[in-house]
C-alpha positions in Angstrom: 83.6 101.0 -142.9 87.4 101.0 -142.5 87.1 103.4 -139.5 84.6 101.1 -137.9 86.9 98.1 -138.4 89.7 100.1 -136.8 87.6 100.8 -133.8 86.6 97.2 -133.5 90.3 96.3 -133.5 91.0 98.9 -130.8 88.2 97.5 -128.6 89.5 94.0 -129.0 93.1 95.0 -128.2 91.9 96.9 -125.1 90.0 93.9 -124.0 93.0 91.6 -124.5 95.3 93.9 -122.5 92.9 94.9 -119.7 90.9 91.7 -119.5 87.7 93.7 -119.8 85.8 95.8 -122.3 86.5 99.5 -122.3 83.7 101.3 -120.5 83.7 104.1 -123.2 85.5 105.5 -126.2 87.3 108.0 -123.9 88.8 105.0 -122.0 90.6 104.2 -125.3 91.7 107.8 -125.8 89.0 108.6 -128.4 87.0 111.8 -127.9 83.3 111.1 -127.4 81.2 113.6 -129.3 77.4 113.4 -129.8 77.8 113.8 -133.6 80.0 110.7 -133.9 81.0 109.6 -136.4 81.6 106.3 -134.5 79.7 105.1 -131.5 80.5 102.3 -129.1 78.4 100.6 -126.4 79.4 97.7 -124.1 76.5 95.3 -123.6 77.7 92.7 -121.2 81.0 91.6 -119.8 82.2 90.3 -123.2 79.9 91.8 -125.9 79.6 95.2 -127.4 78.3 97.1 -130.4 79.9 99.7 -132.7 77.9 101.7 -135.2 78.0 104.6 -137.5 75.5 106.4 -139.7 75.6 105.8 -143.5 72.9 108.2 -144.5 69.8 109.8 -142.8 68.0 107.1 -141.0 70.4 104.3 -141.8 73.4 102.8 -140.1 75.9 100.0 -140.0 76.2 98.1 -136.7 78.8 95.6 -135.6 77.8 93.0 -133.1 80.8 91.4 -131.3 78.9 88.2 -130.5 78.4 87.5 -134.3 81.5 89.4 -135.4 79.5 90.8 -138.3 78.4 94.2 -139.6 74.7 94.6 -140.4 72.8 97.4 -142.1 70.0 98.9 -140.1 67.2 101.3 -140.9 65.4 103.3 -138.3 
């Protein structure tokens, strides 16, 4: 969870400095690999989601519009 919170802070800092959301993790200097562990997706001009797997079929997802983490099952 703390790594997820760190990523959220990096996205917010990038947005403050650049005036826009980063288009990808690599734009923030983070290597994007298919196996994660963290994932980021911009949704609209000002909203995005960050997520990571907790165990098989389950994840925690952060929604920037609500500023909350939510457990999710697939």
